[in-house]
N, C-alpha and C positions, 0 to 999 in steps of 0.2 A: 504493500499499500504506499501511497504518497506520504512524505513527512513534511508536506507544505503546512506553513502557518497561514491560515486564512485571514487576510486583513479585515479587521473590523472598521466600524465608522470612525473610530477615533485612531486607528493605527495609520490612516493614510492622511497626509497633509491637506487640510481643505484648500489651502492657498495654491496647492500644485494641481488637485484634481477637483474640478468644479462641476456640480450636476448641470446637466443640459436637457432641455425639452425643445422639441421641435414645434415651432408656431410661426408658420408661414402667414403673413398678413393677408386679409380677406382681398385687399385690392390686387395682389399678385395672382390669387385665384380667379378673381374676375378678369383679370387682363389676359390670363391664359386663354380662358373660354372666349373672349373677345377676338383674340389673334387667331384661335382655330376657325371661328366663324367668318373671318376676313380672309381666309387662305386663298390665294390665287392659285387655281389648280392648272397644271399644265396638262396637255393633251398626251394620250398613251402613244408610245412609240411602236413601230412594228417589232413584232417579235412574239413568242408565245409565254405564257406563264411569267416566270421571274427572268427570263432572258436578257432583259434590259435593265433589271433592278426590280425594285418594290413596284407591283402593278397599281396603277391609279386607282382602280375600283377597290382593291384590297385596302389600299392606304386610306382611302376616303372613308371606308366602313369603320377602320380602327379609330380614326380622328374623330369622327362622328360620335362613336361611343365615349371618347375621351371628353369631348365638349359636353355631351347631353346627358350621359348616364353614369359616367365614372365618378366616384365620390371621393375626393382628395381627403376631405375631414375623417371620413371613416378609415381610410388608410393611415393617415396621420395619427389617429388615435391608437390604431394597432401597432405602429412603431413605437410611440410614446409608452407602451405598456412594458417595454424593455428599459431596464436602467441604463441611461446614457449619460455621458461625462466629456468635459474637454479638459485638455491638459496641455502644456507647452513643452515640446520635445525638440532640441535642436534648433531653437528659435522659431517653431512652428507651432501654431494651435491645431492640436489633433483631436478630432471626434472619434469616440469609441463607446461600444456597448460592452458592459461588465455585469454578466449574470451569473450569480453565485448558485451552485448546486445545493439542495438541502442535505446532500450527503456530506458529512464532516471530512472524509478522507478523498474527497474527489480531486482529480488531478487537473491543475491549470492547463488551458489550451488557448492557443492564439489561432484565430481564423482570419485568413486574409483573402479577400475577394479579387475578382478579376475585372478585366475591361472588356466591353463597357458596361460594367455592373457596378453595384454598390453594396454596402453592408446588407441590403435587402436579400441578397443572395442566400442568407443563411437563416432567415426568420423563422421558416417552417421547420429547420432542424434544431435549432437551439434547444427546445424542450426535449427532444430525443436525447441530447447530450448531458444537459444539466439534471434532469429527472427520468433516468431510464426506468425506474421503479414504476412511474406513472404510466409508461408506454410499453409495459410488459416486458422490460429488459432487466438486465442485472445490475441493482444499485451499485455493486462494487466497482463497476465500470463508468461512473459518473465523472462528469468534468465541469470544473469552474471555466466560464468561456468568456474570452475577451476578443471583441471584434473591433479593431481599429481601421478607419478609413485612411488609407495613404494620402499624401499630400495632394491637393488638387482634385480629390474625389469626395463628393458629398459636402459635409459641412467641415471637412478639415481644410486648413488655410492653404492655398495654392502656392508652390514655390515662387519665391521673388527673384530668383536668379537662376541662370542656366547651369548646367552640370550636375544636376541631382543624378544620383545613381541608386541601383537597387541595394548595394551595400550600405548605403547610408540609411536607407529606410529599415534595413535589417537591424542596424545598431539602434534606432529609435524604438523598434518594437521590443528589443532586449532593455532598453532603458525604461519602458512603460512597465514591463513586467517587474523589474526591480522597483519602480515607484510604487507598484500595487502591493509589494511584500512577498512576491512569489520567490522561492528558492530554486524550485524544479518545476519544468513545464515543457508542454509539447507544442508543435507548431504544425500548422496545416495550410496548405494553399492550392489554388488552381488557376490556371491562365496565368496572369501578372502574379498572383499568389504563389504560384510554383516556382518563381524566381527568388521572391522575397523570403519564403519559408527556409530554404537552404541558407540564405544569407544571414538569418537570425541564429542558427546554428554556429556559423562562422563567427559571429559577433559576440556569442554568449556560450561558447563550447561546454562549461562547466555546469551550466543549468539546463540546457536543452536536452531532454531525454530521448526524443524522437521526431523525425521530419516525415510528415504524411503528406503525399501529393495526389492530386485527382489523376493526372496523367502528363503525358508530354515527356516523360523520362525516358531514354533509350532510343530517342530518334537520332538516326545516324547524321553526321554532317557530310557535305560532299567530299571532304577528305577521307572519310570513313568507307565510302562506296567501294574503291578498288578492293578493299580487304574482305568484303561481306561474304558470307557463305550464301549459298542458293536460297536457303529459306530466309535468311536475313535480307536479302536483295528483293525477294518477293514482297516481304513485309514492308520495306522502304518504298518500293514502288507504289504499293496500294496507298501508303500514306500520301505519297506525292500527288496521286491523282484524286484526292478527296476534295469535296467543295471548300472546305475551311482552308486548305492550301491553295487550291486554284482560284478561289473567289477574289473579291476586291482586296487588294494589297494594302490594306490600313497602314501597315508598318512604313511602306514607302510613302503613302500619301501623308501620313502625320509626320514623317521625318522631314519631309520637303517643305510643306507649307501649312501648317496647323492653323496659323493666325488667319490665313485666307479662307479656309474652309469654316472656321468657327464664327465668321460673321453671319452666315446663313443659319447655323445651328443655334446661335444664341438670339438670333432675331426672329426666327420662324420656328414655333413649336413642332410644324409638321416637318421642316427639314430635318430637325433633331430626331424625330420619331422614325422617319424614313431611314436615317442612317443607322439607327439601332436596329430597326427590322431587318435591314439588309445584313448586317452583320449576325443576329441572332438566326436568321435562315440559313446562312452558310455555315454556322456552328451547329446545326441540327440536321436531321434526316432529310434528303431530298424530297421525300414524298409528303411532306407536312409543312404546316406554318409554324412559325415561332409560337403562336398563340395555341396551337394544338399541344403543344409539349410543355409549355411554361406557364400558360394562363394569360388571358388577355389583361386583366387587372394587374397582375404582378409585374408584366411588361410596361404597362401604363405608369405604374407606381414608381418603377425605377426610371423611365423617362421623364416623371414629374420631379423626381429629386435632381437629375441633371439640369432640368429646366429652372426650377426655382433657386438652386445653388449656383447657376450660371458656369458650369464645370464641364461642359462638352470640349472646350478648348483645353482648359487647364488640366484635364485627365489625361490628356495626350503626351505629357512629359516622358513617359518611359520609352515612346518611340522617337520624339525629336531630340532627346538626349542620348540617342545611341546612332551608330553609324551603319549598323547592318542587324539583321534578324539573327538571333542564336536560340538554340532549344535550351530548355532547362537542363542544369547541371546538378550533379550531386554534391555531397560533401562527406568527409570522413569523420566528423566529430560525434554523430549521433546515427543510430539505426534509420534506415529510409523504408517507407512503403508506399504503395501506390494504390488507388481504387481501381484504375484500369491498367493492367499491364498489357503491352503489346505482344501477341503470339510472335514469337521467333526473334525477339530483340532483347530478352533478358541479358545476355551476354554483355551487349552494348551498354545498358542501363547500369549494370553492376561494375563496370571499369572504375567509376569515380565515387562509389558509396558502398556502405554496408547494407546490401540490399535484403531485407528478411520477408517482404510481403509483397507479392506479385500475382494477383489474382486475375484469371482471364475471363471469368464468368460472371462477374458483377452485374446487375440490371442496369439499363439506362443506355440513352441514344444521344443525349445532348451534350454539348461542351460544358454547360453548367448544370452539373449533375445534382447539385445541393438543391436547387430549385426543382428538378424533376423527380428525383429519389431521395428526399431528405431521410427517410427511415433506413433504407439500405445503406446509405452512405454513414450514417452516424453508427450503424451496427458494424461496418467494416472497420471504421477508425477506432471503435472500442476493442475489436479483436487485434488490431495492430498494436495498439498501446497497452494491452493488458499485461505482457510480460515485462513491460518497460516501467511500471509504477513503482 
């Protein structure tokens, strides 16, 4: 079991950690609806289905729901049911959820979301992690959950200068866990989080007990290709032909001119929604829409968070502060596990980490598996961390 001392209300300096509550002004909610109503719709270009991007008819349907039926206040209240805080780390105001388990020996766990997502990614999973007893699970596998928003995402302050790095954020998360009084903890991440989670272990090797990634580990680089076995090469070619690799190259786009594109995303909610739907479509199965897999209101709540916080542009720093795309890498300080292992590529993944968990049959089809399969993901995380407590 964990020997963590759970911080009490008096053990965390109130000057360093401040309670936070989402309270979007009504004028901003009204402005969103008015802008949606005034959308200047473009014509549908020739092509079939999503060949030219998000179809006009589909986008209009989702935008109409956002304007007429979607209830931001209901979603805001749901998010405010989670304890939220602000703290200053490395000169930045950082927003985070901190949900303690009712189980006293729970293991602290940091969850880091991906792009274009937010802390919303984990809201359906938090209860499974913090209170497994209430969800038919083993109370001995409970977690105290911390969900920080990286700089420039959601309510966290955007970077004020260039040169931000994944390593810098990893150090910030290590500092946050020290500030909360946790001596041992695990880290988890998918997408952007799959880069940040190993960086936390690099920054805090004495405290991190394990690193759990959704996927992405073990994808060969171009330099690896000549040395791949036949099975590995087949797996590599399958990945390279997938929609999320062959789709809109957001890394190149956001590396080249994020300021230019952000004018549209920050001025038109439909432009921001279209961009988000484009990426969520490419991150999911080809025969479905993003709403089929993730839920329409969940997608609109995420889009609303980006809109109200003005972070469509500022959240692109992981791309514009890099020179090229690279796949997630392992680390040697703590054991590593994944939710989605890639058949045929375990050897590649294990070169850079102590890989102890590589399942091939976990359910789920979308890139943001925490939103699609919260219960199975929580259960698999519990399995990975069980021997590491």
